[in-house]
N, C-alpha and C positions, 0 to 999 in steps of 0.2 A: 269164696272166702271173703268176708266183709273187710273193707279197708276204709270205712267211713271216718275212723278216728285217727288215721295215720298223720294227717296234717295238723293235728291238735296237740302233738307231743310236747311242743315248746310253749303251749298256752297262747299261741299267737304272738309271742314276743320276738320271734326270729325276724330278721330283715335281710333281704337280698337287694342290693343297690347297684345300679350302674352309675358309678361316681363320675363327676365332671371331668376327671383326668382320663377316663376311659376304662379304668380298672373296675372289675366286678368285685364288690365287697359283700361277704356273707357273714352275718353276725348271729350267733346262737347263744344267747345268755342262758346259763345254767347255774343259777345262784346257789343251788344246794350243794355244789362241789366247791372245793377249796382251791383248785388249780385252774389255770387258763392255758390253752394251747392255740398257737397261731401258725398258719401255713401261708406263705407268700410264694405262689408258684406261677410258672409260665408254661404255656402249651408248646413245649419245645423239648424234644428228647432225642435219643440216639438215631431214630429212624428218619429224622428230618434233615437229610443230607442234601437234598436237591430242592431248591425253592427259588421263588422270585417275589418281588413286591410290586406295587403299582408304579414304582420308579424304575423298574428294570425292564429291558427289552426282551431278555431271555433268562432262562433258569441258570442258576449257579450251583455247582456241586462242590461241597466242602469235604474235608477229610473225615473219615469215620472216627468217632470218639470226641469230636469237638464240643458237643453239648456237655459232656462229663468234664472235659478240660476247663470249660468256662465256669462250671460250678465250683471247681477247686479255686480258680483265681478270684472269684467274687468274695471269698471269705477273708481277703486281706486288702488293705489300702496302703497309702504311702507312709502311714504312721504305725499301724498295728493290725492284728487280725481280729475277726469278730469274736472269737472265743475269749480273748482277753477282755473285751467289753462286757460280754455276758457274765464272765466270772465275777465281775464287780457287782452285778445285780443278783447273783445267785441263780440265774436261769440255766436250764439245760438247752443247748442249741445243737442243731444238726442240719444236714442237707442231703438230698439224694437226687440222682438222675435215673430215670427209667427209660423204657423204649420211647414213650411219648409225652413225658413232662419232666420238668425240673422244679424242685421246691426247696425252700429254706424255711426253717421252723424254730420255734422256741416253746418251752414249757416252763411255767413259773407259778409261784404262789404269792409273789410280791413284786413291786416295781413294774407293774404292767405297762404303764405309760412309757417308761424309759426303755423297756425291752422292745416295745413296738417301734419306738423311734430308731433303735439300733437296727431292727429288722428292715424297716423301710429305707434307711440310709444305706445299709451295706449293699442291698440289691440294686439301688439306683445310682451308685457311685463306683463304676468300674475303674480299676487302676491297673493297666497293663503296660509293662515296659519290656524291652528286649531281654533284659537281665532276669526279671522275675518270671517271664514266660519260659525262658530256657531252664531256670532252676526247677520249675514245676515239671518239666519234661522228664527229668530223671526220676522224680517221685512217682509219676504216673506210670513210667516204664516199669518200675519195680512192682507196682500194684498189678499191672497186666501180667507180668511174669509169674507173680504169686498165684493168680487165678488160673494160669495155664497148667499148673500142677494140682489144681483142686478137682477131685473126681466129680463132686456134685455140680460144679460149674461146667465142666467139660461135657458131661453126659447131656446136659441141657443144650448148650450151644452147638455141640456136634449134631444133635437132632434137628435144631432149627436150620443149621447149615445144610443138612441133608434134605430138608423139606423144600427150602426156597432157593431158587436160582438167582434172583435179583433183589428181593426185598431186603432192606438193611437190617431187619430183625435177625438175619442170619449171622450178624457180626456182634461180638461182645459190645456191651454198652460203652465200655471204656475205649473201644477201638482196638487197634493192633499196634505193636511196637513200631511197625513201619508207617502206619497212617498218621500217628501223632507227630512224626518227624516233620510233617508238612505244615503243622500248625504254627502260626506266628501271631504277633499282636494285632496285625491288620485284619486277619481273618477272625480273630476273637472279637474285635470291635464290630466287624461286619455282622457277625451272628448276634452279638449283643444288641446292636441297634435295630436289628430286624425283629428278634423274638422277645426281647425284654421291653418291648413297647407295652405300656399299661393296657392298651386295648386287647392285648393277647394274654393278660395276666389276671389272676384271682387272688384276693386276700380273704382268707377264711379264719374266723376266730370263734372259739367255743369255750365256755366255762364261766368262771366267776369274774366278770369284768363289767365296766360301764360302757354300753354301746355308744352313748353320746360322746364320751371322752375319746373312744376309738375313732369316731368319725371326725372329731375336731383335729386329732393328730393327722389323720389322712388328708383333711382339707389343707393342713399346713405343709405337709411333706410330699404328697404325691404330685409328680411333675407331669403336667399335661403335654401330650404329644399327638400329632396327627396319626390316624390309623394308617399303617402302611399297606393294609389289605394283603396279607401274606397268602401265598399259594404254594403249598407243598406238593411235590410230585411223588405219587406212589407208583413205583415201577410196575409194569405189566408182568404177570407171572404165567408161565405155562401151567396146564392143569396138573401134570404129573410131578411127583417129587423129583428132586435132583439126584438123590442117591437112596437106595432101598435100605442099605445097612452100612453102619460105620462102627468100627471097633478100634479102641485105643487102649493101651496098657499104661497104668499109672499105679502109684503106691496106694493100695487099698486092701482091706481084709477080704472082702467079698465083691463079686461083680455088681455093678450098678447098671440099670437099664432105663431107657425112656423110649416109649413107643408113641410116635406122633403121627396124627392123620392130617393130610392136606385136604382142605375143602375151600371152595370159593368164599370170599368174605361175605357174610350174610347181610341182607338188606336191613334187618333189625338185630344188630349184633348184641345189644343189651339183653333183649328177650331170649335170643338163642343161647347166649352165655349161661343164663340161669337154667334154661330147659335142657341144654346139653349136660350140665352138671347133675341135674336131677336124673336124667336117663342113665348116665354113667354110674352114679352112686347106686341106683336101683339095680342095675345089671351086674356091677362088678364090685361095689363098695363093701365095707366091712359088715353090713347086715345081710348081704346076699348069700345065697347057697353057694355060688361060685367061690367067693372069698373064703368062706368057712371050710369048703372042701380042700382047697389048695393050702390053706393055713394049717389044717389038721394033718395034711400029708407032709408038712415041713417044706413045701415048695416056695411059699412066700412068708413074710413076717409083717409086723405092724408098720414097716416102712412103705408098704404097698399103698398106692394112692391113685386117684383119678381126678381129672379137672380139665380146665381150658386155659390156655395161654392166649391172651388177646391184646390187641392194641390197634392203633391206626393202620389199617391195611393188612393186618394178619390175624388169623383166628385158627388155633391149633388144639383140638381135643387130644389129651395125653393120658397115658397110663405109665406109671413109673414105680421104681422101688429097688430093693436090694435082694438078690437071690443067687443061689448057687447055679441056677439053670435058666438064664434069660431066654434062651431059645424055646424051652418048653413053656414058660410063662406066656411068651408071645403067641405061641401056637394055641394055648388054652384060651387066651383073651380073644383071639380072632375067631376061634370056634364058638365061643359063648356069644359073641356079638352076632355071628351069623345065625345062631340058633334063635336068639331073641328077635332078630329081624324077621325071621320066618314065623315064630310062634307067639311073639308079643311078650309083654311084661305084665306082671300083676297090677291090676288097677288099684288095689289097696296099697301095695308097696309104693307105687308112683305117688298116690295122694299123700302118703306119709312123708315122702321125700319133699313134696311141695310144701307141706306144713313146716318141715324142718328148715327149708330154704327161706321161707317167709320169716321164721324166727331169727335166722342169721342175718337177714338184711334189715330187720327191725332193730338196729343196734344204736339206739339213741340214748343209752345210759352210760356211754363211755366218751369222755370229753375229747380225747385224742382222735377217736374214730369219727366223731361228729365233725370236727374241724377238717380232718383229711377228706372224709367222704363229701363234705360240702364243696371243697375245692375240686375234687375229681369229677363230681357230677356236673359242675359248670363246664369243665373241659369237654365233656361229652354232650353238651347242649341240653342237659337235664337239670333237675334240682335234687336236693338231698332225699326227697320222699319218693322219687321215681322208681328206684329199684324195689322198694317194699311194695309199691302199688303194682308193679309188673309181676312180682312174685305172687301177690295175692290174686292176680287174674289168671295165672297159669292153669292149664287143664291137663288131663291125661293125654289128650290128643297132641297137645303142644310138645310134650316130652317124647311121645312116640314118633312124631314127625322128624325128630333129630336122627333117629335111626335111618331114615330114608336119605338124609343128607350125608351119611357116613359111608364113604367108599372104602371097603375093607381091603382093597388091593392097592390103595394109594397112601402108603405109609412109609415112614423111615424108622428103623430100629437103631438106636444108639446104645452101645455097650461100652462100659469101662471095665476092663479086666485087670486083676492084680498082676503086678510085675512078677515074672517068674523068679 
């Protein structure tokens, strides 16, 4: 599949700059759009619980959930919170913490310069006191408890907890009610000063904006700091899953299930991520004979899906959905994957899935996706075009190789059953 034109989608106007402050700045001018989206993120998420810098003699382990806690606290200073400032400019603002990054963002159609100033200032000016840290503890405790009763959240985390013995991906991104009790302002400042160093951060902007104006504001506001050379420890994992099956009862109309397979972290996770998705979609997805047979029998519905959950140090192919009979669906999935391991998959179907995947990765006509993907690519040591180029280079054999990496005995089945 030709990929010669991939790097010309912005007409050569895009810029990726290693700023003098240490921050990586990605600028994607898209003048045909009316809005601008900006993401200011750090390569720091919930799995980064054990780390050291060039200044430390040994690793430090911090409480689970501290990255999420820190995200909450950065939205306010000693005068107001960021939402109040953005409300005056008419911008939409938000933030999120994932397994392996934290990001702050805004979207607007006006006042770009002022919005960018708000974004850069709020992330670079932490304000933690004993009082406001304690106040936030109650808010986050309620958030954690809310998700403890959410079937969709629990079926996912129960599966991750059944797969991994030690990897922090087994724990909710927000932590636990117990773990956040250990968080204080000193720990927040320790994590902030480590991971919110601009050498560990990316600013990605896409849409209708003036790149020179953006750089002028960055020159003015980005604060230079020495690179701390962060080293995050990924715990060793035994080969086998921790638990084969986990069942929990919650308030839901029908059972939910997630079947997750444990495999060693791939050498080329980005390529394997795309290849695994192609293989799973071809074998089990909604265009497969397998899917249509079970759908017509009423065993599965359109909630059934396949994919890969991945991040730094973890990589989990999954099958999930809502069904009256999770045990039967699991048995059918394992039998079908065993069959295609032996008999192979249609070359035509694989090639069709490759083309579809290429189309999905070639998403340069959405301002928000461009800004987000530009940031995420940098965190993975790539650029915004890399996934599309990888998808364009995939072959039938690449997808079939994923079947060899899949151990059909090394899985965890997570089920949420309705309360009786």
